[in-house]
C-alpha positions as CSV (number, residue, x, y, z in Angstrom):
1,M,-191.3,-2.8,70.6
2,E,-194.1,-3.7,72.9
3,S,-193.4,-5.3,76.2
4,T,-195.4,-8.1,77.8
5,S,-193.3,-8.9,80.9
6,S,-190.2,-7.8,82.8
7,S,-188.0,-10.0,80.6
8,V,-189.0,-8.2,77.4
9,V,-186.4,-5.9,76.1
10,R,-187.3,-2.3,75.2
11,I,-184.9,-1.5,72.4
12,G,-185.6,2.2,72.6
13,E,-184.1,2.5,76.1
14,A,-180.5,3.8,76.2
15,G,-178.9,1.0,78.2
16,E,-180.7,-1.8,76.3
17,T,-179.8,-0.1,73.0
18,K,-176.1,-0.2,74.0
19,E,-176.3,-3.8,74.9
20,F,-178.2,-4.6,71.7
21,N,-175.5,-2.9,69.6
22,S,-172.8,-4.7,71.5
23,I,-174.1,-8.0,70.1
24,L,-173.6,-6.9,66.5
25,S,-170.4,-6.4,64.6
26,G,-169.6,-3.1,63.0
27,P,-170.8,-4.1,59.5
28,K,-174.0,-5.5,61.0
29,R,-174.7,-2.3,63.0
30,L,-174.1,-0.3,59.8
31,L,-176.5,-2.6,57.9
32,M,-179.2,-2.0,60.5
33,L,-178.7,1.8,60.3
34,V,-179.0,1.7,56.5
35,I,-182.3,-0.4,56.7
36,N,-183.6,2.2,59.3
37,Y,-183.7,4.8,56.4
38,C,-186.4,2.8,54.5
39,P,-189.4,4.7,56.0
40,L,-187.7,8.1,55.3
41,L,-186.8,7.1,51.7
42,H,-190.3,5.9,51.2
43,A,-191.7,9.2,52.3
44,I,-189.3,11.2,50.2
45,L,-190.1,9.2,47.1
46,I,-193.8,9.9,47.6
47,G,-193.1,13.6,48.1
48,V,-191.0,13.7,44.9
49,I,-193.7,12.0,42.9
50,L,-196.4,14.4,44.2
51,S,-194.4,17.6,43.9
52,V,-192.5,17.3,40.6
53,A,-194.7,18.3,37.6
54,W,-194.1,15.3,35.5
55,A,-197.8,14.7,34.8
56,P,-201.2,16.3,35.6
57,W,-201.9,16.3,39.4
58,R,-204.5,13.5,39.1
59,W,-201.9,11.1,37.8
60,R,-199.4,12.3,40.4
61,L,-201.9,11.7,43.1
62,L,-202.7,8.2,41.8
63,A,-199.0,7.4,41.5
64,G,-198.3,8.7,45.0
65,L,-201.1,6.6,46.5
66,G,-199.8,3.5,44.7
67,L,-196.3,4.1,46.1
68,L,-197.7,4.7,49.6
69,Y,-200.0,1.7,49.9
70,L,-198.8,-0.9,47.3
71,L,-195.0,-0.6,47.1
72,P,-194.4,-1.8,50.7
73,P,-196.6,-4.9,50.7
74,L,-195.4,-5.9,47.3
75,A,-191.7,-5.4,48.3
76,S,-192.4,-7.4,51.4
77,R,-193.7,-10.3,49.4
78,L,-190.6,-10.2,47.1
79,I,-188.3,-10.1,50.1
80,R,-190.0,-13.1,51.7
81,A,-189.7,-15.0,48.5
82,L,-186.0,-14.2,48.1
83,M,-185.1,-14.4,51.8
84,P,-187.5,-17.0,53.4
85,L,-188.1,-16.1,57.0
86,R,-188.7,-18.8,59.6
87,E,-190.8,-18.2,62.7
88,G,-189.8,-19.0,66.2
89,H,-186.7,-18.1,68.2
90,I,-184.3,-16.0,66.1
91,P,-180.9,-15.0,67.4
92,V,-180.1,-11.3,66.9
93,G,-177.8,-10.6,64.0
94,T,-178.6,-13.7,61.9
95,R,-179.9,-13.7,58.4
96,H,-183.4,-14.4,59.5
97,F,-183.2,-11.5,61.9
98,F,-182.2,-9.1,59.2
99,S,-184.9,-10.4,56.9
100,W,-187.4,-9.5,59.6
101,W,-185.8,-6.1,60.2
102,I,-186.2,-5.2,56.5
103,L,-189.9,-6.3,56.6
104,F,-190.5,-4.4,59.8
105,N,-189.0,-1.2,58.4
106,L,-191.2,-1.5,55.3
107,Q,-194.1,-1.1,57.6
108,A,-192.7,1.6,59.8
109,L,-194.3,4.5,58.0
110,F,-197.8,3.1,58.8
111,C,-196.7,2.5,62.4
112,R,-195.5,6.1,62.7
113,L,-198.6,7.5,60.9
114,P,-201.6,5.3,62.0
115,A,-204.0,7.7,60.3
116,L,-203.0,6.2,57.0
117,E,-204.5,2.9,57.9
118,E,-207.6,4.5,59.5
119,L,-208.3,6.0,56.0
120,L,-208.4,2.5,54.5
121,R,-210.8,1.4,57.2
122,L,-213.3,4.0,56.1
123,V,-214.1,1.7,53.1
124,P,-215.5,-1.6,54.3
125,G,-213.4,-4.5,53.1
126,L,-210.5,-2.4,51.8
127,Y,-208.3,-2.7,54.8
128,T,-208.8,-6.5,54.8
129,L,-207.7,-6.6,51.1
130,W,-204.6,-4.5,51.9
131,L,-203.6,-6.8,54.7
132,R,-204.0,-9.8,52.4
133,L,-201.6,-8.1,50.0
134,W,-199.0,-8.2,52.8
135,G,-199.5,-11.9,53.1
136,A,-201.9,-12.0,56.1
137,H,-204.7,-14.5,56.2
138,I,-207.9,-12.7,56.9
139,G,-211.4,-14.3,56.8
140,R,-214.7,-12.7,55.7
141,L,-216.6,-10.0,57.5
142,T,-213.8,-8.8,59.8
143,Y,-214.6,-5.6,61.8
144,W,-211.6,-3.4,62.6
145,A,-212.4,-0.8,65.3
146,A,-210.7,2.5,65.5
147,G,-207.3,2.7,67.0
148,L,-206.3,-0.9,66.1
149,R,-202.5,-1.2,65.5
150,I,-200.7,-4.1,63.8
151,L,-197.0,-4.8,63.6
152,D,-195.7,-7.5,61.3
153,R,-198.7,-7.5,59.0
154,S,-197.5,-10.6,57.2
155,F,-197.8,-12.7,60.4
156,I,-201.5,-12.6,61.4
157,S,-204.2,-15.1,60.7
158,V,-207.8,-14.1,61.4
159,G,-210.9,-16.3,60.9
160,D,-214.4,-15.4,59.7
161,D,-216.7,-13.0,61.5
162,V,-214.1,-11.6,63.9
163,I,-214.6,-8.3,65.7
164,F,-211.7,-6.3,67.0
165,G,-212.4,-3.8,69.8
166,A,-211.0,-0.2,69.9
167,G,-207.3,0.1,70.4
168,V,-206.3,-3.5,70.0
169,R,-202.6,-4.3,69.4
170,L,-201.5,-7.2,67.4
171,N,-197.7,-7.7,67.9
172,P,-196.3,-10.9,66.3
173,H,-192.8,-10.2,67.6
174,V,-191.1,-9.6,70.9
175,M,-187.5,-9.4,72.0
176,L,-186.7,-11.6,75.0
177,R,-183.7,-13.1,76.8
178,N,-183.2,-16.8,76.5
179,D,-182.1,-19.2,79.2
180,R,-178.5,-18.1,78.6
181,G,-179.4,-14.4,79.1
182,E,-178.9,-13.7,75.4
183,L,-181.2,-11.4,73.4
184,E,-183.3,-13.1,70.7
185,L,-186.2,-12.2,68.5
186,I,-189.4,-14.3,68.9
187,L,-191.5,-14.1,65.8
188,A,-194.7,-16.1,65.4
189,T,-198.1,-15.6,63.8
190,V,-201.0,-14.4,65.9
191,N,-203.9,-16.8,65.2
192,I,-207.5,-15.7,65.9
193,G,-210.3,-18.2,65.3
194,D,-213.7,-17.8,63.7
195,R,-216.4,-15.6,65.4
196,V,-213.9,-14.2,68.0
197,V,-214.5,-10.9,69.7
198,V,-211.2,-9.3,70.9
199,G,-211.8,-6.9,73.8
200,G,-210.7,-3.3,73.4
201,Y,-207.2,-2.2,74.2
202,S,-205.9,-5.8,74.3
203,L,-202.3,-6.7,73.4
204,L,-201.8,-10.0,71.6
205,T,-198.1,-10.9,71.2
206,A,-196.1,-13.5,69.2
207,G,-197.7,-16.9,68.8
208,T,-201.0,-16.0,70.6
209,V,-203.9,-18.4,69.7
210,I,-207.5,-17.5,70.5
211,A,-210.0,-20.4,70.0
212,P,-213.1,-19.9,67.9
213,D,-216.2,-18.3,69.5
214,E,-214.1,-16.6,72.3
215,C,-215.0,-13.2,73.6
216,T,-211.9,-11.9,75.4
217,R,-212.0,-9.3,78.1
218,A,-210.8,-5.7,77.5
219,F,-207.2,-4.9,78.3
220,L,-206.1,-8.5,77.9
221,I,-202.4,-8.9,77.7
222,S,-201.4,-12.2,76.0
223,P,-197.8,-13.3,76.6
224,P,-196.0,-15.0,73.7
225,F,-197.3,-18.4,72.7
226,S,-200.4,-18.2,74.9
227,K,-203.6,-20.1,74.0
228,W,-207.0,-18.7,75.1
229,K,-210.2,-20.7,75.4
230,N,-213.3,-20.4,77.6
231,G,-212.1,-17.1,78.8
232,S,-208.9,-18.4,80.3
233,R,-205.3,-18.9,79.3
234,I,-205.2,-22.7,79.0
235,A,-201.7,-23.4,77.5
236,K,-198.7,-22.3,75.7
237,T,-198.4,-23.3,72.1
238,D,-194.6,-23.4,72.3
239,A,-192.0,-23.2,75.0
240,T,-190.6,-19.7,75.6
241,P,-187.9,-18.4,77.8
């Protein structure tokens, strides 16, 4: 998980992982572990479809590509329909937290292997269509530069004629401590207005709003719920810890 300030928790660090696990009961920790296997099972399923001689290789390749690129976004839509997920401040271990954790792991293979998304960007418009399949709102004529990374693909909204610089990160979730010192997930859509140019290697976190016609500087770090206009951070769209 990306960090935007000293209060953002890095789940991968040993001490924070121990503290994070201490919040959850045994069954909930086990459930998280089971969900963590989703990317591996996804990869294994694709490998089986490609390697087992159940059909000519052309059909196996087509089926493998379908499982790779279509199964996760369609499963994500189904899960969001069956387990509606609210945005905002979500306590760790709640139903909404686990709904998000499932969605996040459905995307993990593409986070681990970003070249899979770069291949889609070779065909103009194809990557935009794929993001829409996840439930993202993407306008017309969006340019996705090389190296762009998106987490939580269902929680981005992009206007028309938007340009993303190289290496931009869109991260609609962060883990923070609230006023009581408790860990919580903050999940909120990243909103980018029409005709925006996002400077290269920027990090836009949960709830970021960029006004139409903005051209942000390179290496911009946008804390959760920040609003940007006229080149400056003018407000927060919601109170955060």
